[in-house]
N, C-alpha and C positions, 0 to 999 in steps of 0.2 A: 859649745856654741860655734866654734870654728868649723866643725864638721857640718853642722846645719847650714851655715853660710856657704860652705864649699859646694854642697850638693842641693841647695835650695832650688835652683832653676832646673837642674836635671830631674829632680823629683817631681816638680810641677809638670814638666813636659811628659814624664812617664805616666803620671796619673791621667793627664789629658789624653794621651795616646791610648792607654788601656781602656778608659771610659768610652772614647769614641769607637774603638775597636769592638767593644761589647754591643754598643748601639747598632752598629752595622751587622755584626755577626748574628744577633738575635733577629734582626729584620730579614736577613737572607735566609736564616734557618726557618723562620715562619713561612716564608714564601715557598721554599723548596720542600720542606718536610711536613709542616703542619697543614698548610693549605694545599700544597701540591702544585707543581709548575703547570700542569694541564689546566687546572682551575684558574690559576693566576692569569695565564695567557687568555683563556676564554673570557674572563672578566674584563681585561683590557681591550680585547678585540671587540666585544660588544659596544664599548664606549667609543672606540676610535674609528670603527668602520663607518659609523654614521657621520663622522667628521671628514671622511675621505682618506683616511690613513690606511695604507695597504696592510693586510693581515700579516704578511711576511715581516714587514718592518716592525709591527707591533710585537710579534713573536720574538724577533731578534732582540729588541729593546728589553722585553721582559726577562728573557734568559740572561742577557748581559747584566742587567741591574741586580737580579737575584743572586747570581753566582759571584759577581764582583763583591757584593755586600758580604756574602758568606766567607769567601776566600780572603779578601783583603781585610775584612774585620779581624779574622784570625791572625793574619800577618801583623796587623797593628798591635794586637794584644802581645804578641811575641817580640815585637820590635824587629821583625825580619823583613827585609826589602821594604822598609818603611816608606820611603819616598815614592817608589813605584806604586805601592798600595795607595798612598795619598793622591797621586795623580789619577789613578784609575777611579778612585772614589769621587774625586772632583768631577771627572767626566760623567760618572754615574749621577751625581747631583744635577749636572747640566741637563742630562737626558730626562731625569725625573721632573726638573723644573719646566722643561719644554712640554712634557706630557701633561703635567698638571695645568699648565697655561692653556694648552689646546682644549683640554677637557672642561676646564672651568676658569675663565679669564681672571676672576677675582678670587683666587684660591688661597686657602689658609696656609701660611708658611710656618706655622708653629712646629711642625715636625722636621722641616727641611733646614730652616735658618740656623738653629743651634748646631746642627751637624756641619753646616758650611762654616760657621764662625770658628768652631773647634778645629776643623780641617785647615782653614787659613792660618790660624794661630800656629799650628804645627809646621806649616810650610814656611812661615816667615821668621821663625825663631832661629837663632844661630845654631849651626851644626853641633858645636861643642855642648849644647844643652841636651842633646839627644844621646847622652852617653849611657843611660841605663837601658840598653837594648841588645838584642842578639847581633844586630848590624855592627854595633860598636865592638862587641866581643869578637866576632868572626872577621870583620873587614877593617877594623881599626879606624872607623870613620870619625 
């Protein structure tokens, strides 16, 4: 029982981190590989050009969000550069929230809010709870 108590918080954080990593990784993979970035960009541009958003900005945002989700999702799964990945994914969620808000003012948050909640949980927990990660192994964080 002592071992369970000793690693209880670290295990919870690892499960949360890996789960969130897979959510983002699969989302980025779908955008880049399954749908294709050209198609993703075209879909977003169709929606946002009518709202006065420049095509270049839409393209940059789509590329940033898709590749951030893929790369940072993988980093979270590994627990490597965890906090950099979390901050980039936080920026990703802000960009997605702005995009959804511009596209549809009363948008459904069911896909974004759980990611945001898990991301914030990982950011506000004490550093010593993040011990089951490659960051902890390599950098002794």
